[in-house]
C-alpha positions as CSV (number, residue, x, y, z in Angstrom):
1,M,-16.6,-1.9,9.0
2,I,-13.4,-1.5,7.0
3,P,-11.1,-4.6,7.1
4,F,-7.9,-2.6,7.7
5,T,-6.6,0.2,10.0
6,V,-6.2,3.7,8.7
7,S,-5.5,6.9,10.6
8,L,-5.8,9.9,8.4
9,K,-3.2,12.6,8.8
10,P,-3.4,16.1,7.4
11,R,0.0,16.3,5.7
12,S,-0.6,13.9,2.7
13,P,-3.4,13.2,0.3
14,I,-6.1,11.0,1.8
15,S,-6.2,8.7,-1.3
16,E,-2.4,8.0,-0.9
17,Q,-3.0,7.2,2.8
18,L,-5.8,4.8,2.0
19,A,-3.7,3.0,-0.7
20,Y,-0.8,2.7,1.8
21,A,-3.2,1.3,4.5
22,V,-4.4,-1.4,2.2
23,K,-0.8,-2.3,1.2
24,K,0.2,-2.5,4.8
25,A,-2.8,-4.7,5.6
26,I,-1.6,-7.0,2.8
27,V,1.9,-7.1,4.1
28,F,0.8,-8.0,7.7
29,G,-1.7,-10.6,6.4
30,Q,-4.9,-8.7,7.5
31,L,-6.0,-8.9,3.9
32,K,-5.4,-12.0,1.8
33,P,-5.9,-12.8,-1.9
34,G,-9.7,-13.2,-2.5
35,D,-10.8,-11.1,0.5
36,R,-13.6,-8.7,-0.3
37,M,-12.9,-5.0,0.1
38,V,-15.4,-2.6,1.5
39,S,-17.2,-0.7,-1.3
40,V,-16.2,2.8,-2.3
41,R,-19.4,4.1,-0.9
42,G,-19.0,2.2,2.3
43,L,-15.4,3.3,2.8
44,S,-16.3,7.0,2.1
45,Q,-19.2,6.9,4.5
46,E,-17.2,5.2,7.3
47,L,-14.3,7.6,7.0
48,R,-16.4,10.6,6.2
49,I,-14.5,11.4,3.0
50,N,-15.5,12.2,-0.5
51,P,-16.4,9.1,-2.6
52,N,-14.1,10.4,-5.4
53,T,-11.1,10.2,-2.9
54,A,-11.9,6.6,-2.0
55,Q,-12.3,5.8,-5.7
56,K,-8.9,7.4,-6.5
57,A,-7.2,5.1,-3.9
58,F,-9.0,2.0,-5.3
59,T,-8.0,2.9,-8.8
60,R,-4.4,3.3,-7.8
61,L,-4.4,-0.1,-6.0
62,A,-6.0,-1.7,-9.1
63,N,-3.4,-0.2,-11.4
64,E,-0.7,-1.6,-9.2
65,G,-2.4,-5.0,-9.4
66,L,-3.1,-5.2,-5.7
67,I,-6.9,-5.3,-6.0
68,E,-9.2,-6.3,-8.7
69,V,-12.9,-5.8,-9.6
70,R,-15.0,-8.9,-9.8
71,P,-18.4,-8.6,-11.4
72,G,-21.2,-9.1,-8.9
73,I,-18.7,-9.1,-6.0
74,G,-16.9,-5.8,-6.1
75,Y,-13.3,-5.1,-5.2
76,T,-11.2,-8.0,-3.9
77,I,-7.6,-8.5,-3.0
78,A,-5.8,-9.7,-6.1
79,A,-4.5,-13.3,-6.3
80,F,-1.0,-12.3,-7.4
81,Q,0.0,-14.4,-10.3
82,K,2.1,-12.0,-12.3
83,K,5.7,-11.0,-11.2
84,T,6.6,-7.4,-11.6
85,T,9.7,-6.4,-13.5
86,D,12.5,-4.3,-11.9
87,E,11.3,-1.4,-14.0
88,Q,7.7,-1.7,-12.7
89,R,9.0,-2.0,-9.1
90,D,11.1,1.1,-9.6
91,D,8.1,3.0,-11.0
92,I,5.9,2.0,-8.0
93,L,8.5,3.0,-5.4
94,E,10.1,6.0,-7.1
95,D,7.9,8.7,-5.5
96,E,7.9,7.0,-2.1
97,I,11.7,6.7,-2.0
98,E,12.1,10.3,-3.1
99,R,9.8,11.5,-0.3
100,L,11.7,9.5,2.2
101,V,15.1,10.8,1.1
102,V,13.8,14.5,1.0
103,E,12.3,14.1,4.4
104,A,15.5,12.6,5.8
105,K,17.7,15.3,4.3
106,S,15.4,18.0,5.6
107,L,15.8,16.5,9.1
108,R,19.6,16.5,8.5
109,L,19.8,12.7,8.9
110,N,22.8,10.9,7.3
111,K,22.4,8.0,4.9
112,E,23.7,5.5,7.4
113,Y,21.1,6.5,9.9
114,L,18.3,6.2,7.3
115,I,19.6,2.8,6.3
116,R,19.6,1.6,9.9
117,A,16.0,2.9,10.3
118,I,14.9,1.1,7.2
119,N,16.5,-2.1,8.4
120,R,14.7,-1.9,11.7
121,H,11.3,-1.4,10.0
122,W,12.1,-4.2,7.5
123,S,12.8,-6.6,10.4
124,R,9.6,-5.6,12.2
125,M,7.5,-6.4,9.2
126,S,9.1,-9.9,8.7
127,V,7.0,-10.8,5.7
128,T,7.2,-14.6,5.1
129,D,5.2,-14.8,1.9
130,P,6.6,-12.4,-0.8
131,E,3.7,-13.3,-3.2
132,R,1.4,-11.4,-1.0
133,L,3.2,-8.2,-2.0
134,H,3.1,-8.9,-5.7
135,L,6.9,-8.2,-5.8
136,G,8.4,-11.7,-5.5
137,V,11.9,-10.4,-4.4
138,L,11.5,-9.3,-0.8
139,S,14.5,-11.2,0.5
140,K,17.0,-9.1,-1.4
């Protein structure tokens, strides 16, 4: 059984949805540093997806420093020791922010509405341990 919740939707790449589901599980504390991840094979079998798709999600998460490979153990949630720079944070978020803005504009939402919506979601998540996110500056 996978240790996080994922509901696959047809509009975006499955590997991106998987990466997002893991990030969300870290934010909400479902996954903690040192926790073992399900194997690529196990994940692909449980979700009935191509193993290459699962591997792509894991590679993305590893590149972002959220998971790591431990010999003899497999993938685990990374123990976040390194702080990211503003430039690294911008690189990670750039595509997501662009998608959000494009979607909001296509729905003819104004910036103030979008900011209020973001503030509502931010409050709902109420992360108390910024180190879990590998960002270190969540309170800004």
